DONU-522035 format. One record per residue (C-alpha): x, y, z; residue in one letter. Coordinates in Angstrom, 1 decimal, decimal comma, always signed. Layout:
NODE_X_Y_Z_A
...
END
This chain:
NODE_+38,8_+75,6_+127,3_M
NODE_+37,9_+74,4_+123,8_M
NODE_+38,0_+70,8_+122,7_T
NODE_+37,9_+69,5_+119,1_E
NODE_+36,4_+66,3_+117,8_H
NODE_+36,5_+64,8_+114,3_F
NODE_+33,9_+62,1_+114,5_L
NODE_+33,1_+59,2_+112,1_T
NODE_+29,9_+57,3_+111,8_T
NODE_+31,4_+54,8_+114,2_H
NODE_+31,1_+57,4_+117,0_D
NODE_+27,3_+57,0_+117,1_R
NODE_+26,6_+58,3_+120,6_D
NODE_+28,8_+61,3_+120,3_A
NODE_+27,5_+62,2_+116,8_W
NODE_+23,9_+62,1_+118,1_R
NODE_+24,8_+64,1_+121,2_K
NODE_+26,3_+67,0_+119,2_Y
NODE_+24,0_+67,0_+116,3_L
NODE_+20,7_+65,1_+116,8_P
NODE_+18,2_+64,5_+114,0_E
NODE_+15,8_+66,9_+115,4_C
NODE_+18,3_+69,8_+114,9_R
NODE_+19,4_+68,9_+111,4_S
NODE_+18,2_+66,0_+109,4_V
NODE_+20,9_+66,5_+106,8_F
NODE_+23,6_+66,7_+109,4_G
NODE_+22,3_+63,6_+111,2_S
NODE_+24,1_+60,3_+111,7_L
NODE_+21,4_+58,5_+109,7_G
NODE_+21,9_+60,7_+106,7_Y
NODE_+25,7_+60,4_+107,0_A
NODE_+25,4_+56,6_+107,1_R
NODE_+23,3_+56,7_+103,9_I
NODE_+25,9_+58,8_+102,1_C
NODE_+28,6_+56,5_+103,3_E
NODE_+26,9_+53,3_+102,1_A
NODE_+25,6_+54,6_+98,7_Y
NODE_+27,3_+57,8_+97,7_R
NODE_+31,0_+57,0_+98,1_N
NODE_+31,5_+59,6_+100,8_F
NODE_+33,4_+59,3_+104,1_S
NODE_+31,3_+61,4_+106,5_P
NODE_+32,7_+63,3_+109,4_R
NODE_+31,4_+65,6_+112,1_L
NODE_+33,8_+68,3_+113,1_Y
NODE_+33,0_+69,6_+116,6_V
NODE_+34,4_+72,5_+118,5_V
NODE_+33,1_+72,5_+122,1_D
NODE_+33,8_+75,5_+124,5_S
NODE_+31,5_+74,3_+127,2_N
NODE_+29,6_+77,5_+126,6_Q
NODE_+28,7_+76,7_+123,0_A
NODE_+29,2_+74,0_+120,4_V
NODE_+29,9_+74,3_+116,7_I
NODE_+29,0_+71,1_+114,8_S
NODE_+30,0_+70,9_+111,1_Y
NODE_+28,8_+67,9_+109,2_P
NODE_+31,1_+67,0_+106,3_L
NODE_+31,2_+64,5_+103,4_L
NODE_+34,8_+63,7_+102,3_L
NODE_+35,6_+62,3_+99,0_R
NODE_+39,0_+60,6_+98,3_P
NODE_+41,2_+62,1_+95,6_L
NODE_+42,2_+58,5_+94,8_A
NODE_+39,0_+58,0_+92,9_D
NODE_+39,9_+60,7_+90,3_L
NODE_+40,4_+59,3_+86,8_P
NODE_+44,0_+60,6_+86,7_F
NODE_+46,9_+60,2_+89,1_Q
NODE_+48,5_+63,1_+90,9_V
NODE_+51,4_+63,1_+93,3_D
NODE_+50,1_+65,2_+96,2_T
NODE_+50,0_+65,1_+99,9_K
NODE_+46,3_+66,0_+99,8_A
NODE_+43,9_+63,0_+100,4_K
NODE_+40,4_+64,5_+100,2_W
NODE_+38,1_+67,2_+99,2_D
NODE_+35,0_+68,1_+101,3_A
NODE_+31,5_+69,0_+100,6_T
NODE_+28,6_+69,2_+103,0_T
NODE_+25,1_+67,8_+103,2_P
NODE_+22,4_+70,1_+101,9_Q
NODE_+21,2_+73,0_+104,1_F
NODE_+24,0_+72,7_+106,7_T
NODE_+27,3_+74,4_+107,1_G
NODE_+28,7_+74,9_+110,6_P
NODE_+25,9_+74,9_+113,1_L
NODE_+26,4_+76,8_+116,3_M
NODE_+24,4_+76,3_+119,5_S
NODE_+23,7_+79,4_+121,5_D
NODE_+26,1_+82,4_+121,3_G
NODE_+29,8_+82,4_+122,3_D
NODE_+31,9_+85,1_+120,6_S
NODE_+35,1_+83,3_+121,8_E
NODE_+34,4_+80,0_+120,0_V
NODE_+33,0_+81,8_+117,0_A
NODE_+36,2_+83,9_+116,7_A
NODE_+38,4_+80,8_+117,1_A
NODE_+36,5_+78,6_+114,6_F
NODE_+37,9_+79,9_+111,3_P
NODE_+41,6_+79,2_+112,2_D
NODE_+40,8_+75,9_+114,0_L
NODE_+38,8_+74,8_+111,0_H
NODE_+41,5_+75,7_+108,5_N
NODE_+44,2_+74,0_+110,5_A
NODE_+42,2_+70,8_+110,9_L
NODE_+41,5_+70,7_+107,1_F
NODE_+45,1_+71,2_+106,3_Q
NODE_+46,2_+68,6_+108,8_G
NODE_+43,7_+66,0_+107,4_E
NODE_+44,9_+66,7_+103,8_G
NODE_+41,6_+68,2_+102,7_I
NODE_+42,5_+70,3_+99,6_V
NODE_+39,2_+72,1_+99,0_A
NODE_+35,9_+72,7_+100,6_E
NODE_+32,4_+73,3_+99,1_F
NODE_+29,5_+73,9_+101,5_A
NODE_+25,8_+74,1_+100,9_H
NODE_+24,7_+76,6_+103,5_L
NODE_+21,4_+76,7_+105,3_N
NODE_+20,0_+80,1_+104,2_P
NODE_+18,2_+80,7_+107,5_W
NODE_+21,4_+80,5_+109,5_L
NODE_+24,2_+83,1_+109,8_Q
NODE_+27,7_+82,1_+109,0_F
NODE_+29,5_+85,4_+108,8_G
NODE_+31,6_+84,9_+111,8_T
NODE_+32,3_+81,1_+111,2_L
NODE_+33,4_+81,1_+107,6_L
NODE_+35,4_+83,6_+105,4_K
NODE_+33,0_+86,1_+103,9_K
NODE_+35,0_+86,5_+100,7_K
NODE_+34,3_+82,8_+99,9_D
NODE_+30,5_+83,1_+100,0_F
NODE_+28,7_+82,9_+96,6_Y
NODE_+25,1_+83,6_+95,8_Y
NODE_+23,7_+80,6_+93,8_D
NODE_+20,0_+81,2_+93,4_R
NODE_+16,7_+82,0_+95,1_D
NODE_+14,8_+79,0_+96,5_I
NODE_+11,0_+78,7_+97,1_V
NODE_+9,7_+78,0_+100,6_W
NODE_+6,3_+77,8_+102,2_V
NODE_+5,6_+79,3_+105,6_D
NODE_+3,8_+76,3_+107,1_T
NODE_+3,3_+78,2_+110,4_S
NODE_+0,3_+79,7_+108,5_L
NODE_-2,8_+77,6_+108,2_S
NODE_-3,5_+75,8_+104,9_P
NODE_-6,6_+78,0_+104,4_D
NODE_-4,5_+81,1_+104,7_D
NODE_-1,9_+79,7_+102,3_L
NODE_-4,6_+78,7_+99,8_W
NODE_-6,0_+82,2_+99,8_R
NODE_-2,9_+84,3_+99,9_T
NODE_+0,1_+82,3_+98,6_H
NODE_-1,0_+79,7_+96,1_L
NODE_-1,4_+81,0_+92,6_E
NODE_-4,8_+80,7_+90,9_H
NODE_-3,4_+78,2_+88,3_A
NODE_-1,9_+76,1_+91,1_C
NODE_-5,2_+75,9_+93,0_R
NODE_-6,9_+75,0_+89,8_K
NODE_-4,5_+72,1_+89,2_K
NODE_-4,9_+70,8_+92,8_I
NODE_-8,7_+70,8_+92,3_K
NODE_-8,2_+69,0_+89,0_Q
NODE_-6,3_+66,3_+90,7_A
NODE_-9,0_+65,9_+93,3_E
NODE_-11,7_+65,7_+90,6_R
NODE_-9,7_+63,0_+88,8_A
NODE_-9,6_+60,9_+91,9_G
NODE_-5,9_+61,2_+92,6_V
NODE_-5,3_+59,9_+96,1_R
NODE_-2,2_+60,9_+98,1_V
NODE_-0,8_+58,2_+100,5_I
NODE_+2,2_+58,1_+102,9_T
NODE_+4,1_+54,9_+102,5_A
NODE_+6,9_+52,8_+104,1_S
NODE_+6,5_+49,3_+102,8_S
NODE_+9,1_+47,7_+100,5_D
NODE_+6,5_+47,5_+97,7_D
NODE_+5,7_+51,2_+97,9_H
NODE_+9,4_+52,1_+97,9_I
NODE_+9,9_+50,0_+94,8_R
NODE_+7,1_+52,0_+93,2_E
NODE_+8,8_+55,2_+94,3_F
NODE_+12,0_+53,9_+92,7_Y
NODE_+10,2_+53,0_+89,5_R
NODE_+8,7_+56,4_+89,0_V
NODE_+12,0_+58,2_+90,0_Y
NODE_+14,0_+56,0_+87,6_R
NODE_+11,5_+56,7_+84,8_H
NODE_+11,9_+60,4_+85,5_T
NODE_+15,7_+60,3_+85,4_M
NODE_+15,6_+58,4_+82,1_E
NODE_+13,2_+60,8_+80,6_R
NODE_+15,4_+63,7_+81,5_N
NODE_+18,7_+62,1_+80,4_N
NODE_+20,1_+62,6_+83,9_A
NODE_+23,7_+62,5_+84,9_E
NODE_+24,9_+59,0_+85,8_E
NODE_+25,2_+59,9_+89,5_S
NODE_+21,5_+60,4_+89,8_Y
NODE_+20,6_+56,8_+88,9_Y
NODE_+20,4_+55,9_+92,5_L
NODE_+19,4_+52,4_+93,6_S
NODE_+16,3_+51,1_+95,3_Y
NODE_+18,4_+50,2_+98,3_E
NODE_+19,5_+53,8_+98,6_F
NODE_+15,9_+55,0_+98,9_F
NODE_+15,0_+52,2_+101,2_R
NODE_+17,8_+53,3_+103,5_A
NODE_+16,0_+56,5_+104,3_F
NODE_+13,1_+54,5_+105,8_R
NODE_+15,6_+52,3_+107,7_D
NODE_+18,1_+54,9_+108,9_E
NODE_+15,7_+57,9_+109,4_L
NODE_+12,3_+56,4_+110,1_P
NODE_+11,2_+59,4_+112,2_Q
NODE_+12,6_+62,0_+109,7_N
NODE_+11,6_+60,8_+106,3_S
NODE_+8,3_+60,7_+104,5_R
NODE_+7,5_+58,9_+101,2_F
NODE_+4,5_+60,6_+99,7_V
NODE_+2,9_+58,8_+96,7_L
NODE_+0,1_+59,9_+94,3_A
NODE_-2,2_+57,1_+93,3_E
NODE_-4,5_+57,2_+90,3_Y
NODE_-6,6_+54,3_+89,2_R
NODE_-4,6_+51,9_+91,3_D
NODE_-1,3_+53,1_+89,8_Q
NODE_+1,5_+55,2_+91,5_I
NODE_+1,9_+58,1_+89,2_V
NODE_+3,8_+60,7_+91,3_G
NODE_+6,3_+60,5_+94,2_V
NODE_+8,2_+62,7_+96,5_T
NODE_+10,6_+61,9_+99,4_L
NODE_+10,5_+64,5_+102,1_C
NODE_+13,0_+64,8_+104,9_L
NODE_+12,3_+66,8_+108,0_Y
NODE_+13,7_+67,8_+111,4_D
NODE_+12,3_+69,7_+114,3_G
NODE_+11,8_+72,9_+112,4_T
NODE_+11,9_+72,3_+108,6_D
NODE_+10,8_+69,9_+106,0_A
NODE_+12,5_+69,5_+102,6_F
NODE_+11,3_+68,1_+99,3_C
NODE_+14,4_+66,0_+98,4_L
NODE_+13,8_+63,5_+95,6_Y
NODE_+10,7_+63,1_+93,4_G
NODE_+9,3_+62,2_+90,0_G
NODE_+6,1_+61,7_+88,0_A
NODE_+4,9_+59,3_+85,3_D
NODE_+4,7_+61,6_+82,3_S
NODE_+1,7_+59,6_+80,9_A
NODE_-0,4_+60,9_+83,8_F
NODE_+0,7_+64,6_+83,9_N
NODE_-2,9_+65,5_+83,0_H
NODE_-4,2_+64,5_+86,4_V
NODE_-1,6_+66,7_+88,2_R
NODE_-0,1_+64,2_+90,6_P
NODE_+2,7_+66,5_+91,8_T
NODE_+0,4_+69,3_+92,6_N
NODE_-1,6_+66,9_+94,7_A
NODE_+1,6_+65,7_+96,5_V
NODE_+2,9_+69,2_+97,2_F
NODE_-0,4_+70,3_+98,6_W
NODE_-0,6_+67,3_+100,8_D
NODE_+2,9_+68,0_+102,1_L
NODE_+2,1_+71,6_+102,9_I
NODE_-0,9_+70,5_+105,0_R
NODE_+1,0_+67,8_+106,7_W
NODE_+3,9_+70,2_+107,5_A
NODE_+1,5_+72,6_+109,2_H
NODE_-0,1_+69,9_+111,2_E
NODE_+3,3_+68,6_+112,3_A
NODE_+4,3_+72,0_+113,5_G
NODE_+7,1_+72,6_+111,0_K
NODE_+8,1_+76,2_+110,4_K
NODE_+8,6_+75,9_+106,7_R
NODE_+8,5_+73,5_+103,8_L
NODE_+11,5_+74,0_+101,4_V
NODE_+10,7_+73,3_+97,8_L
NODE_+14,0_+74,4_+96,3_G
NODE_+14,9_+76,4_+93,2_G
NODE_+15,3_+76,0_+89,5_G
NODE_+18,2_+75,6_+87,1_N
NODE_+18,1_+79,2_+85,9_S
NODE_+16,4_+82,5_+86,6_V
NODE_+12,6_+82,1_+86,4_N
NODE_+12,8_+78,8_+84,5_D
NODE_+9,9_+76,4_+84,3_G
NODE_+11,0_+74,5_+87,4_I
NODE_+11,1_+77,7_+89,5_L
NODE_+7,7_+78,8_+88,1_R
NODE_+6,1_+75,5_+89,0_F
NODE_+7,4_+75,7_+92,6_K
NODE_+6,5_+79,4_+92,8_A
NODE_+2,9_+78,5_+92,2_G
NODE_+2,8_+77,2_+95,8_F
NODE_+4,3_+80,2_+97,5_S
NODE_+5,4_+83,8_+96,9_R
NODE_+8,3_+83,4_+99,4_L
NODE_+11,9_+83,3_+98,3_R
NODE_+15,2_+82,9_+100,2_Q
NODE_+18,7_+83,6_+98,8_P
NODE_+20,7_+80,4_+98,7_F
NODE_+24,5_+80,7_+99,1_Y
NODE_+27,4_+78,3_+98,8_V
NODE_+30,9_+78,4_+100,2_Y
NODE_+34,1_+77,6_+98,2_K
NODE_+37,5_+77,6_+99,8_H
NODE_+40,9_+76,1_+98,9_V
NODE_+42,8_+74,9_+102,0_H
NODE_+45,9_+73,6_+100,2_L
NODE_+46,6_+76,1_+97,3_P
NODE_+49,7_+74,4_+95,9_N
NODE_+48,0_+71,0_+95,8_E
NODE_+44,9_+72,5_+94,3_Y
NODE_+47,0_+74,1_+91,5_A
NODE_+48,6_+70,7_+90,8_T
NODE_+45,2_+69,0_+90,6_L
NODE_+43,9_+71,7_+88,3_E
NODE_+46,8_+71,5_+85,9_Q
NODE_+46,7_+67,7_+85,8_R
NODE_+42,9_+67,8_+85,2_Y
NODE_+43,3_+70,2_+82,3_C
NODE_+45,9_+68,0_+80,7_E
NODE_+43,7_+65,0_+81,2_F
NODE_+40,5_+66,5_+79,9_S
NODE_+41,7_+68,8_+77,2_G
NODE_+39,8_+71,7_+78,8_L
NODE_+41,1_+75,0_+80,1_T
NODE_+40,6_+76,4_+83,6_A
NODE_+38,9_+79,4_+82,0_E
NODE_+36,3_+77,3_+80,2_S
NODE_+35,1_+75,4_+83,3_V
NODE_+33,1_+77,2_+86,0_R
NODE_+32,9_+74,3_+88,4_Y
NODE_+34,5_+73,9_+91,9_F
NODE_+36,6_+72,1_+92,5_P
NODE_+37,5_+72,1_+88,8_I
NODE_+39,0_+68,6_+88,8_Y
NODE_+35,6_+67,1_+89,7_R
NODE_+33,9_+68,4_+86,6_Y
NODE_+32,7_+65,7_+84,3_R
NODE_+32,5_+66,9_+80,7_H
NODE_+29,5_+65,6_+78,6_R
NODE_+29,7_+65,6_+74,9_A
NODE_+26,1_+66,6_+74,7_A
NODE_+26,8_+69,5_+77,1_D
NODE_+30,0_+71,3_+76,2_A
NODE_+28,9_+74,5_+77,8_S
NODE_+30,5_+76,0_+80,9_T
NODE_+27,4_+75,3_+82,9_S
NODE_+27,9_+75,4_+86,7_E
NODE_+25,2_+72,9_+87,4_R
NODE_+25,0_+69,2_+86,6_E
NODE_+21,6_+68,8_+88,3_V
NODE_+18,9_+67,4_+86,0_P
NODE_+16,0_+69,3_+87,5_H
NODE_+12,7_+69,2_+85,8_N
NODE_+10,6_+70,5_+88,7_G
NODE_+9,3_+67,0_+89,4_L
NODE_+12,4_+64,9_+89,2_A
NODE_+15,4_+65,6_+91,4_E
NODE_+14,8_+68,3_+93,9_M
NODE_+18,0_+68,3_+95,9_R
NODE_+20,0_+71,5_+96,4_E
NODE_+23,5_+70,6_+95,1_E
NODE_+24,3_+74,2_+95,2_G
NODE_+25,3_+74,6_+91,6_G
NODE_+29,0_+74,7_+91,4_T
NODE_+29,8_+71,9_+93,8_G
NODE_+30,7_+68,4_+94,6_L
NODE_+28,2_+65,6_+94,1_G
END
């Protein structure tokens, strides 16, 4: 017998039972609560339990009512997922895996979810849980095998130029610290904000100090603020999230006036050593904005390992989606053919960027290191 649950953040005990922080930090209750408080999402955890196996699917719903145009539709939401998730299955049960696609589609239609965009964990298999035709390759991401010792990584994975910059930071006296105080998080926020302004980031990336502080408060055992200090100033920052297996570089930045002392190289090397000592299998650095761009080359200096990153795009209510697309094109003056963004009605046109770029993420290698998956919500 299979049971279904559609949990909210009020169902704390059940959420933690089905998807604890140690299994998926991005699918955790703490991460969901942060997204609910500061990102205008309504988190859900969809659970299918067969007693033999459990599929837990963390979701972030966004109301269609917040669109800048009105549409008469029975749809209420669209759905994205936290980074590096997708439906997560415990153990193996062919019966529940075979049933999941139909159950999942019926639930979404019943809840009025018009479209779904998922950021898939590239180390998990989703072929039996989601429709293969709706998988899309996005890019390769860089990761570090932190099961290897730092000495091995230094010799066999770090590029010569990267090792040279780490030594340069050491000679300059850059000190890497792990922080949790309000004052240090304010410094983190200052450097992050400076980086966003320098890179003319999208409005959605101007996150608040309270947003960052919430990681410390909601995920104290799964978040790590790492700061580079030079001559009594914080000049480089990274926020790392981690679960039982993996660590992820999520947000970061650097004061451009101090790039010559290589603070981000120092921070990344410190994180690599910490992840090994903490028993993590890998440290995920992420990808770039385009093939072999400067962001990817910077990250590639720390590891020669790559992993294909896929996203999932599916329309659950085709008629409602077509109505939303038509109304969006009328409202924006754009055509469906000119916008490669899913769902199309969430695309925010910038006068300075009239291209058909799939990505609105202002990466610069040091700034915003999330995986938004390219053509997605958020």
